[in-house]
N, C-alpha and C positions, 0 to 999 in steps of 0.2 A: 489553514492547515489542510492536508490531504494525504492520501495513501497511494502506494503503488504495490500491486501484488503480482508476482510471477508465480503462476500455478505449475506444480509438478505435473508432467504429462506422460501417459503410458497407453500403449495399444496392446492389450493382453494377447490378442490373436495375431498380431503382427509386430513382434518385439524388435525387429530390426528396421522398422520404419524410420525414415528421416524425421528427427524431432522438429526441425524447422518447418518441414512440410506439414506435419501434423498440426503444428501451432497455426499455420496459415489456414488450415481447414477449419479450425475453431473460429477464426476471425471471419472467414467466408460464410460459415454456417450462421453466425449471428447477423451478418450483413443481409443474408437471405431472409431471415426472420424480420429484420427491420423493414425490408422492402415490402414484405407481405402485409405488415401492419400499418404501413404508411399510406397516405392519400395517393390517389392515382398520379397526381403531378409529382409528388416527391418520389414515387416509385421508379422514376426514370434513372435514379442513381442508387448504387449499392451502398455507398457510404462516403461521407466527406473525407477527402484525403488529408493527411497531416502535412502542415507547412513547416519545413525544416529551416527556413530562412534565418530565424533568430536563435537557433540552437548554438550553444557554446560550451560543450562538455569539458574542454581542456583548460578553461580558466580556473585558476587556483586562488582561493581566498587569501592566501599568504602573499599575493602580489605579483604572480607571474603566470605565464601560460605554457603548458607542456607542449613540446614539439610533437607534431603528429607522428613522426617516425619513431618517437620514444614511447608512444602510447600503445597499450594493449588494444587489439581490435575491438574488444568488448566495450571500450570507453568511447568509441566513435559513434555516439548516438545521434550525431548531427547529419547522418545520411541514412536513406531508407535501406532496410534489409533486402538482400537479393538472394534468390534461390538459383544456383547454377544448374546447368543441364543435367549433371550427375544426380543432384538432389531430386529433381523432378522425375528423372528416369527411374529412380529407386522408389518412387511413391507407389503405394498399393492402391488399387481401385481401377475404375473403368477408364478407358481412353478419353481424353478431353476433360477429365475432372478438374484439371488445373484451372480451368476458366469458370467453374461453377461458383457463383456468388461474386465473381469479379466485376470490375467496372465495365462500362459499355465498350471500352476499347479492347477488352479481352486480357488486360494485364492482371496478374495475380494480386489479389487484394490482401495486403498484410498490415494494414493500418487504417483505422477509421475513428471518426469523432462521433460520439453518441448523442442522442437527444437529451440526455441528462447532463451533458457537459463533460462527460468523461472521455477517456481515450482507451481504445482496445486495439492492441497491436501485437506483432511478433517481436519479442526481444530475444534475439538469437535462437535459443532452443526452447523457448517457453512462450505461451500466450500470456500477455500482461494486461491487467486492467489498472488504469490510473484514474483515481476518483476525481470528481470536480472539486474545486476549492470550496471550503466551508469555513465558518467562523467560530465553531465551537466543537467540543469533543463528542457531543451526542450526535450531531450531524455527521461527524467523521465516521462514527460507528455505522450510522444509517447508510451512507452512500458507499462505504466499504462493503457492507453486507449486500448492497445492491449489485456490486460486482460479482459476488458469488452466484446471484440469480442469473446474471448475464452469462456467466460461464456455464451454469447448469442448463440454460436454454440451448446453448450451442451444443453441448454434449447430448442432450435429448434429440436434437435435430439430426445429428450425425448417427445416433443409434437407430433412428427410424429408417435409415437408408440401408437396405440389405446388401448393397454392393460395396459398402464401406466397412473397414474394420472399426469396431467400437473404440472410442477414445475416452479414457478416464482422466479426470483432473483432480488434483489434490492441493488443498491449501496448507502446504507445509514448506519446509525450507531446505530439505536435503534428501538425496536418494540413498543415503547411507553407503555410497560407493565413492566417497571423498569429494562429491560435488555438492555445492550449496547454491541456492538461488534466493533472491532477495524478497523481503517485504519491507519496503522503505516508507518513511514518513517525510513530510515536507512542512516547514513552518516559515511563515513570512516574518522577517525581523527588520528593524531599522539598521541601515548600513553603518550608522554612527557608532554602533556597539563594536569595540575592538574584538577581532576574532580571537585573540589570546584570552580574553575574558570568557568567551564562549567555551573554549577548550578547558579552562580552569574550572568553570562552574559545572559543566556537563559531565566531565569524565567520571568522577566518583558516583554520580547519579546513574549513568549508563552502566557502570560496572555492577551496580546492585539492583537496578530496576527489574531485573529478571525474576526476583523473588516474588513479585506480583504478576508480572506480565509474560513470563516464559511460557511457551507452548508445550514444553516437555519433549524429550527424545530418548529413545532406546539406543544405548551405546555411548562410549566415551572415546574421543579421538575422531580423526577425519573419516576413517573408513567403515566402522570404527575399529580401533585396535584393542579396546578393552570392553568387556561386557558390563552391563549396569544401566543406570538411568540417570538423566540429568535434567536440570530445569529448563535449559534453553536449546532450541534447535540450531542456533547460530554461533554460540560462544566459541566453540572449538575451531571455527574457521577464521578467527581474527588474529592478525599477526603484528599490527602496528597501532600506535597510539593516535597518530594524526597522519592523514594522507589523502591523495586525490582518487586513488583507485577504488573500485567497488567490487571487482571480481577476482583480483589478485592482491596480495599484500593488504588485505582488508583492514582499514583503520577503525578504531572506536569512534573517532570524530572525522567525518568526511569533509574535505575542503573544496568540493566542487562549487564554483562561483558562477552559477547560471540562474539569475534571479527570476527570469520570466516575468519581469515587471520593470518599472522605472529604476534603472540600475543605480542612479545617484542616491535614491532614497532607500532602496530595499536590498536585502539579501534574502535568498531562499536557503534556509538551513536544510541540507539533505541528510537525513538520518538513515543509515543503512544497518544499524545494529539490532533492530527489533525483530521479533518473531512474527510469523503470520498467525494471527489470533482468530479463532472461531468464537471463543467466549466473548460475549458482548462486554461484560464488566472488565475483563482483562484488557480488551481493546480500548475501552473508555478510559481506563486508568493510564494506559500507555500514552494516549494523546493528551489527556487532561493534566496529568502530573508533569509531563514534559513541557507543556505550554506554561505551566506555573513556574517551573524552574527557569525557563527563558525570561519570564517576567522578573524573577529575582535577579538574573544576570543584567537585564536592562536597567534595573534600579540600583545596580551595584550593591546588592544585598544577598548574593549567593553565599552559602556556607564556605568557610575557608578550610577546605579539606583537600589533601593531596595524597593520592594512593601511590605507594612505593613502586610497584610494578603492575600497572593497570591491566595489561594483556593477561599476565599470569593470574592476577586476582579475578579477572572476569571469568576465566575458565574454572578457577577453584570454587568460586561462588556457585557456578552452574553445576559442578560435580557433587555438591554437598546438599542432598535432599533433606537433611536434618536441620538445615539453616543455621548451623552452629559455627561454620567457618568464620574465623576472625580475619578481616582484611587488614593488611599491614599498611599503616600510613607513614608518611615521611617524618612526621613529628614523633614517631615511636609508638603511638597508640595502636591498638588492635580493636576494631569494631566489626560486629556482624553486619551483614547486608541490611537486616531489619533496622539496626541501630543507625546506620548511615541514612537510610530512608527516613527515619524519624527526625533526624537533624534537618533534612530538607523540608519535611512536612511542617515542622515547627517554624521554620523561617517563612514558608509560604503562608501559614496561618497568621503570622504577625504582619506580613505585608498586606494580606487581605483585610485584616482588621484595621490597619492604619489607613488604607485607601478607601475602605468601605465596599469594595467589590464583592466581598464574601458575605455581606449581610443578606439574611433571608428576605427581608423587605428592603427594596431599594438597591440591592446589589446587581450584578450583571446577569443573574439568572443561571449561572453555571458553576461559578467558583465554589459556592457553598456545597453543592452536591459532590463535586470532585474531592474537596477537602474531607468531607464526611466519609466517602467511600475509601479514600486513601487511609484515613486513620483507622476505620473499622476493619479494613482488610489487614493492616499491619497488626492490629490487636489480635485478630483471629490467628494469624500465622504464628504469633508469639505464644498464645495461650491454648489454642485448640485448632491446630493446622487442618485436621481432617474436616472440620466444619467450614473451612474456606473453599472446599473443592467446588462448590457451586458457582464460584466466580473466578478462582485461580485455575487456569487451564492445566498447568503441569500437574497439579494435585489431582484434578479430576481424571486425567489420563492415567496417572500413577495408580489410583484406586482401581480402575478398570483392569490394568495390567496385573496388579497384585492379585486380583480376584481370579484371573485366568491361571496365574502361576500357582496359586494355592490349590485351585481345583484340579489342575492337570499335572502338577508337579513339574513345571517348566522352569528351566534356568533362564537367566537373562540372555544367554547366547543362543537360545532356541529360535530357529527361523520363524516359528509361529508367533513368537512375541513381536518380532520385527514386522510381521504382516499385520498384527493388531494395531501397532503403532501407525502404520500406513493407513489402515482402514479408519482410524480416528479422523483423518483429514479428508476423506473422500467427500466431495461436495454433493453427492447424491444423497438426499435425505433418507432413502430406504437402505443405504449402504453405510453411510458415515456414522461412526460410533458417537461422535459429538452430537450429531443431529438426533440420534435415537435417545440419548440422554436428555436433550432439550425437549423432545416431544413428551418425555415422562415427567417433565417439570423439575429435573435435577440440575439444570443450569439456569442461573438467574438471567432474566431478560430486561433490557432497558428500552428497546424499541420493538414495537409489535410488527408482525409479519405484514400487515396491510400497509404500514408506513414504508417499509422496505420495498414492497412491491411497487408503490407509487414512485419511489426514488429510482427505479430502473429506467423510467421514461421521462421523469420530470427533474429539472435541475434545481439546486438550491436557489432561493430567491434573493439572498442577501450578498451575493458576490457576482463578479463578471461571468461566472459559469452560467448564470441565467441567460445572458445575452448570447453566449456561444451556443448553448443548447437550443434556445428558441430559434436562432438563425438556422441551425442544422435541421430542426424538425419542421419549421414553417416554410423555409425557402430552400429545401434540399436540392431542387433542380438548378438553383442559381449559386449556391455556395460551393466553390471548387476547392477550397482549402481552409484549414483552420489550425490554430495552435493555441497554446495557453494565452498568448498575448496578441492575437490578431484573428480576424475572420476575413476571408477573401471572397468577393462576389464577382461573378461573370454574368452581367445582365444585358439582355438584348438592348441595343440602342446606345450602349456605352462603348467607346472605342478601345478602352483598356480595362484591365482588371481593377477592381476597387478594393483596396486593402483598408479594413477598418481596424485601427490599433485599439487594443484594450489593455494598455499597460498598467492601469490603476486597478488593482484587484477588487476594490470596493466600489468601482463604477460599473455601469452596465447591469445594475440590479433590477429586480422587478419594480421597485418603487420608482426608479429613474426611467426605465424603458418599457415597462409592461404595457402602458397605454399605446405606445407606438406600435407594438406588435398587434394589439387588438384593433387598432384603427386602420392598419395598412396590411392587407393580405397580398398585395402585389409587391414584389421585391423592388421594382423601380421606384414606386411611390414611397416605399419604406425607406430606401436609401436617401431619397430627396428630402424626406421629412427629418431623417436622422442627421444628415449632414447640414441641413438648414438650421437645425436647432443647436448646433455646436457653438 
């Protein structure tokens, strides 16, 4: 599993700056930091470029490929982003800035692979951090939070340059001007599972998951059109039940069939419906419970629930902070979001008990904790919702906002309330309201700061991300490209580029390749040993 976070971006002193240019500067700033902290040999390169060769964003899990001429430009993620002359000319700052932090050829750097196996790049008008692949929800939280530190380091670097306008980044999902940007999740699944089963099993779960995992938002509607507060940052921006798009006609279940792995064996489920969470527990539940529901689907044991109008109910659940809205099902029943979540919880508990993965002793080490937090969080939401604010992000935000409203007599439509909502998601610890609550011990933590700091530069050891990250950090001068499923070397003495495929996500681990990296500091010797051992 893994995450993708598009950060909201704003330059307060230069409000008309080109957003793509600002995002590129974020990537450049972090590339500069990476160079300064790398060895002298690795410092020859600003950052490993992204290899687009295996990207296939228009393949649909329903069995066809969308024509490029029919696709929205935002869907064409298989080609590098380009800044035209107008965008560069509109950039604020000193002459020649466009090349600061770029690669040795002077091209604007908009894409890089990090030493921790992640990807940092410009996704249209936003800087995006895509975490390395991990095998469990706790690591998903850890390496997602590492992305916030990567973004923070870039912001700090830009702020230290007096000739540049300061850039602020926000871990949220909307500018409240009818624009939404994503916080996506990815899960590896067997291709043998029929996609129709995925849709059936996940839709009711996704409609109601927000009661635990929503990040909260001021306003109702796209712009918004009504004052108030709701559970989810994203719910109002969804228009379809199933579909390929991610920025228009957003579907609850996304059908992009781009496995980044052995296609015959795997599919990558691309989840676009989640909120960007700062709360560690909310993020943990988001990954952990979804992984369990996928296990239910794979075992053909998902609850048989069908929501009558999923898109409408998704939004109705989000708009109801009392959690009393009853979702209409096709069989005529009406169940609250908490009740639907309990049905999934009970099915997951039974599967875990039957298979033994949820045992405290002898289990997989993760299922028991997820089930425990899932159940206790639903209990709190049902009996004492305010007590759940330390883990449920929308509740924590709502408590802060209600405090300001009561103190200053503010309505939900007061601009100051919207600014407080924005300040919640500011990634700077001294500015972000979430971070200030966390510093006071009011938000539950699952991963300590030291572990997150290590994850900024170190990849997880139990997936192919270890191989990718170590290649980038140890052989930076020789690695000319990388992607989720390959690393490309350009080594002196070889007549052609050497592409190393890493199509199996559980290969390339520390256990399998760590000794090779320790034994061979020279890239030529490393490749010879690696290829000779295959």
